[in-house]
BALOBA-1460 file (C-alpha; in Angstrom, 3 decimals):
// residues 294
<rec num="1" residu="x" x="-13.859" y="51.265" z="39.390"/>
<rec num="2" residu="x" x="-17.306" y="49.856" z="38.024"/>
<rec num="3" residu="x" x="-16.847" y="52.195" z="35.261"/>
<rec num="4" residu="x" x="-13.273" y="51.636" z="34.798"/>
<rec num="5" residu="x" x="-13.669" y="48.032" z="34.456"/>
<rec num="6" residu="x" x="-16.289" y="48.312" z="31.650"/>
<rec num="7" residu="x" x="-14.459" y="50.019" z="29.165"/>
<rec num="8" residu="x" x="-11.518" y="47.457" z="29.795"/>
<rec num="9" residu="x" x="-13.387" y="44.467" z="28.923"/>
<rec num="10" residu="x" x="-14.638" y="46.413" z="25.655"/>
<rec num="11" residu="x" x="-10.936" y="46.913" z="24.941"/>
<rec num="12" residu="x" x="-9.837" y="42.727" z="25.707"/>
<rec num="13" residu="x" x="-12.932" y="41.759" z="23.792"/>
<rec num="14" residu="x" x="-11.441" y="43.707" z="20.510"/>
<rec num="15" residu="x" x="-7.848" y="42.302" z="21.310"/>
<rec num="16" residu="x" x="-9.137" y="38.700" z="21.879"/>
<rec num="17" residu="x" x="-11.374" y="38.648" z="19.132"/>
<rec num="18" residu="x" x="-8.574" y="38.727" z="16.174"/>
<rec num="19" residu="x" x="-6.775" y="36.202" z="18.237"/>
<rec num="20" residu="x" x="-9.624" y="33.523" z="18.514"/>
<rec num="21" residu="x" x="-10.164" y="34.239" z="14.562"/>
<rec num="22" residu="x" x="-6.670" y="33.533" z="14.079"/>
<rec num="23" residu="x" x="-6.702" y="30.585" z="16.225"/>
<rec num="24" residu="x" x="-9.865" y="28.961" z="14.461"/>
<rec num="25" residu="x" x="-8.313" y="29.330" z="10.975"/>
<rec num="26" residu="x" x="-4.806" y="27.941" z="11.905"/>
<rec num="27" residu="x" x="-7.118" y="25.135" z="13.750"/>
<rec num="28" residu="x" x="-9.290" y="24.894" z="10.111"/>
<rec num="29" residu="x" x="-5.409" y="24.925" z="8.138"/>
<rec num="30" residu="x" x="-4.876" y="21.530" z="10.283"/>
<rec num="31" residu="x" x="-8.250" y="19.763" z="9.157"/>
<rec num="32" residu="x" x="-6.775" y="20.339" z="5.616"/>
<rec num="33" residu="x" x="-8.716" y="23.667" z="4.469"/>
<rec num="34" residu="x" x="-5.871" y="25.227" z="2.411"/>
<rec num="35" residu="x" x="-8.335" y="28.082" z="1.236"/>
<rec num="36" residu="x" x="-8.797" y="29.681" z="4.640"/>
<rec num="37" residu="x" x="-7.949" y="33.293" z="4.858"/>
<rec num="38" residu="x" x="-8.963" y="35.384" z="7.995"/>
<rec num="39" residu="x" x="-10.376" y="39.183" z="7.699"/>
<rec num="40" residu="x" x="-7.833" y="42.081" z="8.651"/>
<rec num="41" residu="x" x="-8.304" y="45.159" z="9.274"/>
<rec num="42" residu="x" x="-6.066" y="48.209" z="10.718"/>
<rec num="43" residu="x" x="-2.333" y="48.271" z="10.868"/>
<rec num="44" residu="x" x="-1.194" y="47.224" z="14.397"/>
<rec num="45" residu="x" x="0.493" y="44.085" z="15.179"/>
<rec num="46" residu="x" x="-2.303" y="41.623" z="15.185"/>
<rec num="47" residu="x" x="-3.352" y="42.909" z="11.728"/>
<rec num="48" residu="x" x="0.573" y="42.372" z="10.674"/>
<rec num="49" residu="x" x="-0.039" y="38.904" z="12.334"/>
<rec num="50" residu="x" x="-2.653" y="38.356" z="10.419"/>
<rec num="51" residu="x" x="-1.313" y="39.643" z="6.718"/>
<rec num="52" residu="x" x="1.655" y="37.199" z="7.392"/>
<rec num="53" residu="x" x="-1.007" y="34.279" z="7.926"/>
<rec num="54" residu="x" x="-2.702" y="34.943" z="4.891"/>
<rec num="55" residu="x" x="0.783" y="34.950" z="2.828"/>
<rec num="56" residu="x" x="1.628" y="31.826" z="4.826"/>
<rec num="57" residu="x" x="-1.541" y="30.126" z="3.957"/>
<rec num="58" residu="x" x="-1.358" y="31.180" z="0.068"/>
<rec num="59" residu="x" x="1.888" y="29.768" z="-0.244"/>
<rec num="60" residu="x" x="0.979" y="26.710" z="1.034"/>
<rec num="61" residu="x" x="-1.945" y="26.119" z="-0.888"/>
<rec num="62" residu="x" x="0.335" y="27.019" z="-3.774"/>
<rec num="63" residu="x" x="2.788" y="24.218" z="-2.719"/>
<rec num="64" residu="x" x="0.001" y="21.540" z="-2.257"/>
<rec num="65" residu="x" x="-1.698" y="21.982" z="-5.508"/>
<rec num="66" residu="x" x="2.089" y="21.820" z="-7.167"/>
<rec num="67" residu="x" x="2.653" y="19.032" z="-5.568"/>
<rec num="68" residu="x" x="-0.626" y="17.400" z="-6.562"/>
<rec num="69" residu="x" x="-0.182" y="18.282" z="-9.829"/>
<rec num="70" residu="x" x="3.514" y="16.472" z="-9.807"/>
<rec num="71" residu="x" x="1.863" y="13.498" z="-7.907"/>
<rec num="72" residu="x" x="-0.585" y="13.245" z="-10.991"/>
<rec num="73" residu="x" x="1.634" y="13.485" z="-13.755"/>
<rec num="74" residu="x" x="3.884" y="10.870" z="-11.986"/>
<rec num="75" residu="x" x="1.210" y="8.042" z="-11.659"/>
<rec num="76" residu="x" x="0.156" y="9.016" z="-15.374"/>
<rec num="77" residu="x" x="3.516" y="8.566" z="-16.808"/>
<rec num="78" residu="x" x="3.907" y="4.956" z="-14.646"/>
<rec num="79" residu="x" x="0.497" y="4.190" z="-16.268"/>
<rec num="80" residu="x" x="1.671" y="5.383" z="-19.629"/>
<rec num="81" residu="x" x="5.237" y="3.312" z="-19.521"/>
<rec num="82" residu="x" x="3.945" y="0.303" z="-18.320"/>
<rec num="83" residu="x" x="1.127" y="-0.047" z="-20.975"/>
<rec num="84" residu="x" x="3.483" y="0.521" z="-23.679"/>
<rec num="85" residu="x" x="5.949" y="-2.220" z="-22.180"/>
<rec num="86" residu="x" x="3.174" y="-4.936" z="-22.330"/>
<rec num="87" residu="x" x="3.718" y="-5.195" z="-26.166"/>
<rec num="88" residu="x" x="7.331" y="-5.719" z="-26.374"/>
<rec num="89" residu="x" x="7.538" y="-7.621" z="-23.181"/>
<rec num="90" residu="x" x="4.843" y="-9.741" z="-24.436"/>
<rec num="91" residu="x" x="6.977" y="-10.710" z="-27.632"/>
<rec num="92" residu="x" x="10.281" y="-11.333" z="-25.386"/>
<rec num="93" residu="x" x="8.366" y="-13.733" z="-23.312"/>
<rec num="94" residu="x" x="7.233" y="-15.626" z="-26.282"/>
<rec num="95" residu="x" x="11.052" y="-15.577" z="-28.143"/>
<rec num="96" residu="x" x="12.488" y="-16.766" z="-24.742"/>
<rec num="97" residu="x" x="9.794" y="-19.290" z="-24.588"/>
<rec num="98" residu="x" x="10.915" y="-20.636" z="-27.928"/>
<rec num="99" residu="x" x="14.273" y="-20.828" z="-26.894"/>
<rec num="100" residu="x" x="13.406" y="-22.456" z="-23.334"/>
<rec num="101" residu="x" x="12.493" y="-25.436" z="-25.015"/>
<rec num="102" residu="x" x="15.327" y="-25.608" z="-27.689"/>
<rec num="103" residu="x" x="17.463" y="-25.329" z="-24.337"/>
<rec num="104" residu="x" x="15.823" y="-27.981" z="-22.656"/>
<rec num="105" residu="x" x="16.515" y="-30.360" z="-25.536"/>
<rec num="106" residu="x" x="20.028" y="-29.861" z="-25.201"/>
<rec num="107" residu="x" x="20.213" y="-28.586" z="-28.987"/>
<rec num="108" residu="x" x="21.883" y="-25.311" z="-27.445"/>
<rec num="109" residu="x" x="25.592" y="-24.836" z="-25.966"/>
<rec num="110" residu="x" x="25.914" y="-25.033" z="-21.971"/>
<rec num="111" residu="x" x="26.787" y="-21.464" z="-21.927"/>
<rec num="112" residu="x" x="24.418" y="-20.183" z="-24.426"/>
<rec num="113" residu="x" x="21.368" y="-22.088" z="-22.766"/>
<rec num="114" residu="x" x="22.820" y="-20.297" z="-18.816"/>
<rec num="115" residu="x" x="22.627" y="-17.098" z="-20.605"/>
<rec num="116" residu="x" x="19.287" y="-17.886" z="-21.939"/>
<rec num="117" residu="x" x="17.985" y="-18.896" z="-18.732"/>
<rec num="118" residu="x" x="18.974" y="-15.444" z="-17.105"/>
<rec num="119" residu="x" x="17.532" y="-13.478" z="-19.612"/>
<rec num="120" residu="x" x="14.007" y="-15.623" z="-19.455"/>
<rec num="121" residu="x" x="14.228" y="-14.770" z="-15.319"/>
<rec num="122" residu="x" x="15.129" y="-11.291" z="-15.787"/>
<rec num="123" residu="x" x="12.317" y="-10.831" z="-18.484"/>
<rec num="124" residu="x" x="9.909" y="-12.790" z="-16.584"/>
<rec num="125" residu="x" x="10.919" y="-10.393" z="-13.250"/>
<rec num="126" residu="x" x="10.127" y="-7.227" z="-15.702"/>
<rec num="127" residu="x" x="6.736" y="-8.722" z="-16.971"/>
<rec num="128" residu="x" x="5.491" y="-8.997" z="-12.988"/>
<rec num="129" residu="x" x="7.095" y="-5.503" z="-12.050"/>
<rec num="130" residu="x" x="4.854" y="-4.188" z="-15.155"/>
<rec num="131" residu="x" x="1.784" y="-6.002" z="-14.343"/>
<rec num="132" residu="x" x="2.387" y="-4.138" z="-10.655"/>
<rec num="133" residu="x" x="2.640" y="-0.916" z="-12.107"/>
<rec num="134" residu="x" x="-0.396" y="-1.177" z="-13.924"/>
<rec num="135" residu="x" x="-2.341" y="-2.580" z="-11.010"/>
<rec num="136" residu="x" x="-1.319" y="0.528" z="-9.071"/>
<rec num="137" residu="x" x="-2.656" y="2.688" z="-11.416"/>
<rec num="138" residu="x" x="-5.635" y="1.235" z="-11.825"/>
<rec num="139" residu="x" x="-6.006" y="1.716" z="-7.878"/>
<rec num="140" residu="x" x="-4.987" y="5.728" z="-8.184"/>
<rec num="141" residu="x" x="-7.112" y="6.194" z="-11.106"/>
<rec num="142" residu="x" x="-10.183" y="4.229" z="-9.319"/>
<rec num="143" residu="x" x="-10.637" y="2.121" z="-11.742"/>
<rec num="144" residu="x" x="-10.270" y="-1.174" z="-9.708"/>
<rec num="145" residu="x" x="-13.626" y="-2.837" z="-8.890"/>
<rec num="146" residu="x" x="-14.664" y="-6.032" z="-6.928"/>
<rec num="147" residu="x" x="-16.466" y="-8.801" z="-8.315"/>
<rec num="148" residu="x" x="-17.861" y="-10.347" z="-5.438"/>
<rec num="149" residu="x" x="-18.649" y="-14.028" z="-5.114"/>
<rec num="150" residu="x" x="-19.980" y="-16.592" z="-2.434"/>
<rec num="151" residu="x" x="-16.396" y="-17.878" z="-1.116"/>
<rec num="152" residu="x" x="-15.539" y="-20.812" z="1.133"/>
<rec num="153" residu="x" x="-12.042" y="-19.538" z="2.817"/>
<rec num="154" residu="x" x="-10.619" y="-22.806" z="3.369"/>
<rec num="155" residu="x" x="-11.017" y="-23.511" z="-0.371"/>
<rec num="156" residu="x" x="-9.608" y="-20.037" z="-0.921"/>
<rec num="157" residu="x" x="-6.620" y="-20.730" z="1.253"/>
<rec num="158" residu="x" x="-5.919" y="-24.186" z="-0.390"/>
<rec num="159" residu="x" x="-5.992" y="-22.935" z="-3.641"/>
<rec num="160" residu="x" x="-3.435" y="-20.035" z="-2.917"/>
<rec num="161" residu="x" x="-1.062" y="-22.499" z="-1.824"/>
<rec num="162" residu="x" x="-1.655" y="-25.548" z="-3.957"/>
<rec num="163" residu="x" x="-1.352" y="-23.044" z="-7.144"/>
<rec num="164" residu="x" x="2.179" y="-21.599" z="-6.031"/>
<rec num="165" residu="x" x="3.142" y="-25.182" z="-4.790"/>
<rec num="166" residu="x" x="3.291" y="-23.680" z="-1.124"/>
<rec num="167" residu="x" x="1.212" y="-26.136" z="0.465"/>
<rec num="168" residu="x" x="4.293" y="-28.447" z="2.470"/>
<rec num="169" residu="x" x="5.831" y="-25.353" z="3.379"/>
<rec num="170" residu="x" x="2.664" y="-23.579" z="4.815"/>
<rec num="171" residu="x" x="0.685" y="-24.702" z="7.776"/>
<rec num="172" residu="x" x="-3.166" y="-23.606" z="7.180"/>
<rec num="173" residu="x" x="-5.370" y="-23.390" z="10.140"/>
<rec num="174" residu="x" x="-9.055" y="-22.169" z="8.349"/>
<rec num="175" residu="x" x="-12.740" y="-23.531" z="10.468"/>
<rec num="176" residu="x" x="-14.461" y="-25.729" z="8.318"/>
<rec num="177" residu="x" x="-17.698" y="-23.437" z="6.655"/>
<rec num="178" residu="x" x="-16.310" y="-20.596" z="6.786"/>
<rec num="179" residu="x" x="-17.488" y="-18.627" z="4.257"/>
<rec num="180" residu="x" x="-18.641" y="-14.812" z="3.166"/>
<rec num="181" residu="x" x="-18.683" y="-12.724" z="-0.253"/>
<rec num="182" residu="x" x="-15.507" y="-11.055" z="-1.273"/>
<rec num="183" residu="x" x="-13.500" y="-11.174" z="-4.485"/>
<rec num="184" residu="x" x="-11.356" y="-14.257" z="-4.735"/>
<rec num="185" residu="x" x="-8.907" y="-13.118" z="-6.978"/>
<rec num="186" residu="x" x="-8.046" y="-9.833" z="-5.342"/>
<rec num="187" residu="x" x="-7.731" y="-11.548" z="-2.026"/>
<rec num="188" residu="x" x="-5.669" y="-14.268" z="-3.359"/>
<rec num="189" residu="x" x="-3.783" y="-11.734" z="-4.561"/>
<rec num="190" residu="x" x="-3.065" y="-10.491" z="-0.903"/>
<rec num="191" residu="x" x="-2.482" y="-14.142" z="0.263"/>
<rec num="192" residu="x" x="0.397" y="-14.547" z="-2.178"/>
<rec num="193" residu="x" x="2.069" y="-11.480" z="-1.350"/>
<rec num="194" residu="x" x="1.853" y="-11.977" z="2.302"/>
<rec num="195" residu="x" x="2.808" y="-15.530" z="2.011"/>
<rec num="196" residu="x" x="5.263" y="-15.401" z="-0.549"/>
<rec num="197" residu="x" x="7.035" y="-12.375" z="1.707"/>
<rec num="198" residu="x" x="6.965" y="-14.715" z="4.778"/>
<rec num="199" residu="x" x="8.800" y="-17.393" z="2.889"/>
<rec num="200" residu="x" x="11.457" y="-14.821" z="1.343"/>
<rec num="201" residu="x" x="12.032" y="-13.282" z="4.686"/>
<rec num="202" residu="x" x="11.757" y="-15.777" z="7.139"/>
<rec num="203" residu="x" x="13.720" y="-18.402" z="5.359"/>
<rec num="204" residu="x" x="13.259" y="-21.696" z="3.714"/>
<rec num="205" residu="x" x="13.004" y="-23.408" z="7.083"/>
<rec num="206" residu="x" x="11.199" y="-21.053" z="8.876"/>
<rec num="207" residu="x" x="7.764" y="-22.496" z="9.135"/>
<rec num="208" residu="x" x="5.048" y="-20.056" z="7.782"/>
<rec num="209" residu="x" x="1.215" y="-20.300" z="9.235"/>
<rec num="210" residu="x" x="-2.071" y="-18.921" z="7.878"/>
<rec num="211" residu="x" x="-4.725" y="-18.488" z="10.577"/>
<rec num="212" residu="x" x="-8.409" y="-17.368" z="9.400"/>
<rec num="213" residu="x" x="-11.310" y="-16.908" z="12.037"/>
<rec num="214" residu="x" x="-14.605" y="-15.005" z="12.034"/>
<rec num="215" residu="x" x="-14.747" y="-12.072" z="15.121"/>
<rec num="216" residu="x" x="-18.463" y="-10.979" z="14.944"/>
<rec num="217" residu="x" x="-19.066" y="-9.337" z="11.172"/>
<rec num="218" residu="x" x="-15.388" y="-9.427" z="10.039"/>
<rec num="219" residu="x" x="-13.037" y="-12.201" z="8.694"/>
<rec num="220" residu="x" x="-9.583" y="-11.650" z="10.317"/>
<rec num="221" residu="x" x="-6.718" y="-13.786" z="8.163"/>
<rec num="222" residu="x" x="-3.339" y="-13.844" z="9.810"/>
<rec num="223" residu="x" x="-0.100" y="-14.511" z="8.249"/>
<rec num="224" residu="x" x="2.785" y="-14.997" z="10.656"/>
<rec num="225" residu="x" x="6.553" y="-16.381" z="10.028"/>
<rec num="226" residu="x" x="9.289" y="-17.272" z="12.818"/>
<rec num="227" residu="x" x="12.320" y="-15.252" z="11.058"/>
<rec num="228" residu="x" x="14.104" y="-12.207" z="12.532"/>
<rec num="229" residu="x" x="11.003" y="-10.056" z="11.912"/>
<rec num="230" residu="x" x="10.517" y="-6.354" z="10.377"/>
<rec num="231" residu="x" x="13.520" y="-3.754" z="11.281"/>
<rec num="232" residu="x" x="11.549" y="-1.160" z="13.332"/>
<rec num="233" residu="x" x="12.719" y="1.557" z="11.176"/>
<rec num="234" residu="x" x="10.842" y="-0.137" z="8.088"/>
<rec num="235" residu="x" x="7.771" y="-0.980" z="10.018"/>
<rec num="236" residu="x" x="6.162" y="2.527" z="10.284"/>
<rec num="237" residu="x" x="6.681" y="2.234" z="5.743"/>
<rec num="238" residu="x" x="6.255" y="-1.674" z="5.193"/>
<rec num="239" residu="x" x="3.192" y="-0.758" z="3.032"/>
<rec num="240" residu="x" x="4.612" y="2.116" z="1.453"/>
<rec num="241" residu="x" x="5.428" y="1.566" z="-2.397"/>
<rec num="242" residu="x" x="9.149" y="0.757" z="-3.045"/>
<rec num="243" residu="x" x="9.597" y="-0.363" z="0.164"/>
<rec num="244" residu="x" x="11.898" y="-3.071" z="0.813"/>
<rec num="245" residu="x" x="12.900" y="-5.088" z="3.991"/>
<rec num="246" residu="x" x="16.316" y="-4.626" z="3.923"/>
<rec num="247" residu="x" x="17.763" y="-2.055" z="1.013"/>
<rec num="248" residu="x" x="20.948" y="-4.553" z="0.957"/>
<rec num="249" residu="x" x="18.723" y="-7.367" z="-0.978"/>
<rec num="250" residu="x" x="19.301" y="-8.065" z="-4.443"/>
<rec num="251" residu="x" x="16.283" y="-7.020" z="-7.670"/>
<rec num="252" residu="x" x="15.080" y="-10.686" z="-7.119"/>
<rec num="253" residu="x" x="13.320" y="-9.955" z="-4.104"/>
<rec num="254" residu="x" x="10.811" y="-8.138" z="-5.919"/>
<rec num="255" residu="x" x="9.672" y="-4.825" z="-7.116"/>
<rec num="256" residu="x" x="8.778" y="-3.367" z="-3.308"/>
<rec num="257" residu="x" x="5.569" y="-3.183" z="-4.656"/>
<rec num="258" residu="x" x="3.687" y="-6.193" z="-3.319"/>
<rec num="259" residu="x" x="2.606" y="-5.173" z="0.121"/>
<rec num="260" residu="x" x="1.218" y="-1.883" z="-1.270"/>
<rec num="261" residu="x" x="-1.048" y="-3.862" z="-3.845"/>
<rec num="262" residu="x" x="-1.990" y="-6.110" z="-1.069"/>
<rec num="263" residu="x" x="-3.232" y="-3.172" z="1.189"/>
<rec num="264" residu="x" x="-4.887" y="-1.911" z="-1.628"/>
<rec num="265" residu="x" x="-6.809" y="-4.639" z="-2.261"/>
<rec num="266" residu="x" x="-7.946" y="-4.756" z="1.507"/>
<rec num="267" residu="x" x="-9.054" y="-1.205" z="1.385"/>
<rec num="268" residu="x" x="-11.160" y="-1.688" z="-1.789"/>
<rec num="269" residu="x" x="-12.895" y="-4.690" z="0.185"/>
<rec num="270" residu="x" x="-13.191" y="-1.760" z="3.170"/>
<rec num="271" residu="x" x="-10.774" y="-4.093" z="5.376"/>
<rec num="272" residu="x" x="-7.723" y="-3.379" z="6.437"/>
<rec num="273" residu="x" x="-3.819" y="-4.820" z="6.088"/>
<rec num="274" residu="x" x="-1.378" y="-4.116" z="9.465"/>
<rec num="275" residu="x" x="1.939" y="-5.089" z="10.337"/>
<rec num="276" residu="x" x="3.421" y="-6.018" z="13.260"/>
<rec num="277" residu="x" x="6.193" y="-8.223" z="15.182"/>
<rec num="278" residu="x" x="5.271" y="-11.086" z="17.345"/>
<rec num="279" residu="x" x="6.576" y="-10.913" z="20.606"/>
<rec num="280" residu="x" x="8.420" y="-14.362" z="20.456"/>
<rec num="281" residu="x" x="9.824" y="-12.716" z="16.969"/>
<rec num="282" residu="x" x="8.454" y="-13.213" z="13.548"/>
<rec num="283" residu="x" x="6.271" y="-11.272" z="11.442"/>
<rec num="284" residu="x" x="2.756" y="-10.725" z="11.593"/>
<rec num="285" residu="x" x="0.459" y="-9.607" z="8.656"/>
<rec num="286" residu="x" x="-3.269" y="-9.234" z="9.754"/>
<rec num="287" residu="x" x="-5.983" y="-8.889" z="6.724"/>
<rec num="288" residu="x" x="-9.283" y="-7.668" z="8.387"/>
<rec num="289" residu="x" x="-12.320" y="-7.684" z="5.873"/>
<rec num="290" residu="x" x="-15.832" y="-7.334" z="6.373"/>
<rec num="291" residu="x" x="-17.776" y="-10.200" z="6.846"/>
<rec num="292" residu="x" x="-21.140" y="-9.996" z="4.374"/>
<rec num="293" residu="x" x="-23.972" y="-12.226" z="5.068"/>
<rec num="294" residu="x" x="-24.227" y="-15.332" z="2.737"/>
């Protein structure tokens, strides 16, 4: 029996070795190493399985490369289109601005003035969309940079609200003397997107609150509203590009890039931006940033 066991163990080892190799290769593939291949010898069923694995891995690698190339072309196209639209949009904005003055002075017929107002609004929305597309393109190209400065968070929140005339509609609770180093322009963009989103989706009579606090080496800013909250099917995709909370909303609700840009700005700082629904109702956005010593 002892003599019989030894050949059996050797045979089992020869059988299990390619199985272990296949399992290790599958784990490497799952970790993203799409160039993983296994050495195949023999003509048995395990060898056929190994060849099938290599064929599948090659197909996945080719598909992934094709998808990356398509994504790169799409991003380049968006960047090029956005750049080319800037000049004609600047001219259109200048013309509508002059005509707005004529409309305000009463030199135009009411119907003409109303049509002009519509054209001006749509032009301004297109300008904002192009600016958002260009900002996203800078993130994709790795060209976005931080310009850090020592900032009082309370002053930054106050300026964000005052600049957009939100002071009477939004409550702010920021401890005095809360300071850190960050890029004030980019954090202002994040706050403006979060607060504007809360005001739009929460409704004109729903309170919106901005709170900030320090937690060890982190700065935490939350924006909450008392609205209906974020639908469960939208919540996992709320920071995806061109995602809107309600597909039935009109174009006036935005391009769907605002929250994506906010999330990119948070990551650029080495922080994060998350979304959730409060237990009592309403949406809660939490911006967490590293708190650098000042």
